[in-house]
N, C-alpha and C positions, 0 to 999 in steps of 0.2 A: 817223681814217680815215674816209673818205666810207662810208655804209652800201651803196653799190652794191659798192664795191671789196670790202667783207668779204664780201657775199653771193656774189661772184664766186670767190673764195679759198673759200668753204664749199663751192661746187659742184666745185671742183678737188679739195679734200682728200676730199670723198666719193668721187669716182670714182678717184681715185689709190689712196685706202686699201682700197677694196673690191677694186680690180683686183689690188693687191698681195696681199690675202687669198686672192683665187681663184687666183693664181699659186703661192702657197705649198701650198695644198691639193692642186692639181693636180700640181705637181712633186714632191710626195710619194707621191701615190697612182699616178701613171702608171706609175714603174718597176715597182710591186709588181703593177700590172694586167697590164702585159707580160710579167712573171715568170710569173704564174698562167695567162695564157693560152698561153703556151708550152707548159705541162704539160698543161692542160686546158681547150682551145679551146671548150668547151660552156659554160663559166662566164663567158665574156667579157660576154656581152649582159646578164647579171644584175649583174656585178660594175661595170659601165661607171657605174652609179648615182653611184660615189664621184667620178668626174671630172663628172659633170653636177652634182651638189650643189656641188662646189668653183666651177665655172663659174657657177652661180646667184648665188654672193656678188657677182660683179662686174655681173650684172644688176640686183640690188637697189640697188647703188651707182649705177648708170646711172638707175634710175627716180627716185631721190631728186635726183640732178644735175640730170635733166630738169625735174623740178618746181621746184627752185630757179630755173633758168635761167628758165622760164616765168613765175617770179614776180617778176624782176628789177624791171620797172616800177614793181610796187606796193610795193618795199621801200625805204621813205623815212626811217625811223627808225633809230637806233642799236639800240633794243631789239629791233626787227624783223630787223635784220641778224645781231644775237647770236642769236636765236633760230634763225635759219636756219643759222648756224655750228654751233650745238649739235645741229641735227638732223643735220648732216653729220658731226659727231663721233660721234654716238651710232650712226649707221649704219655708220662707218668701224670703230669700236671693237667693235662685236658681230659685224661680218663677220670681223675679224682673230681674235676669240675663237672664233668659230665654226671657222674655218680650221684652228686649232690643234687642235681635237677632231675635224675630219674628218681631218686629217693624222695624228692618232693612231689613231683607230678604223678607218679605211680600209684601210690594209695589213694590220693586226690580223684584220679581217673576211675580207678575200681569203685570207690564209694559213689561217684557220679553215675557209673554204669548199673549199679545196683539199685538205684532209685529210678533212672531214666536210661534203659539200655540203647536207646536210639542216639543219645549222647556220645556214645563211643567214638564215633568217626572225628567229631570235633575235639574232644579231650585228649585224644592220642596226639596231637600236634605238640604239645608240651613235651610229651616224652620223647616223641622222635627227633624235635629239635634239640633236646638235651643230648640225645646220642649224637647228633651231627657234630657237636662241639669235639667230641673224641675223634671222630672221623676226620675233621680238620687237623687236629694233633697228628694222626696217623699219616695224613697225606704230608705235613711238613716234616715229621720224622723221616719218612721215605726218602725225601729229598735231601735231608741233611746226611742220611747214609749213603746215598750215591748209588 
């Protein structure tokens, strides 16, 4: 297979994988957010962070896909193409893993905040650490892309 085609596939894999991860996190957290804000609307702006962090996963994939597409003319060897594909897989994989963490921690954090709003600061830690996993993948994907 031509290096150019492998790189185009890499860009597609990256954005599709990251968008799927974002959808999973958002579809899991949005109903919980709707439920919580119907009871306690004042918590809505605070708890919206779960949706924002879920969407950030798609943005990370978009950044890496843009980088891959911008480098298409430079990708001439099979090794360069495989390195690009590995960057896409790294970003997509860590986004999927992060979305699982967000989908698990987000609704739990919302439920806890409904009962005890003062627990928000402590409970957001699991959500933020889940997002950090995708940021690690983003950094490695940046390095692999050059």
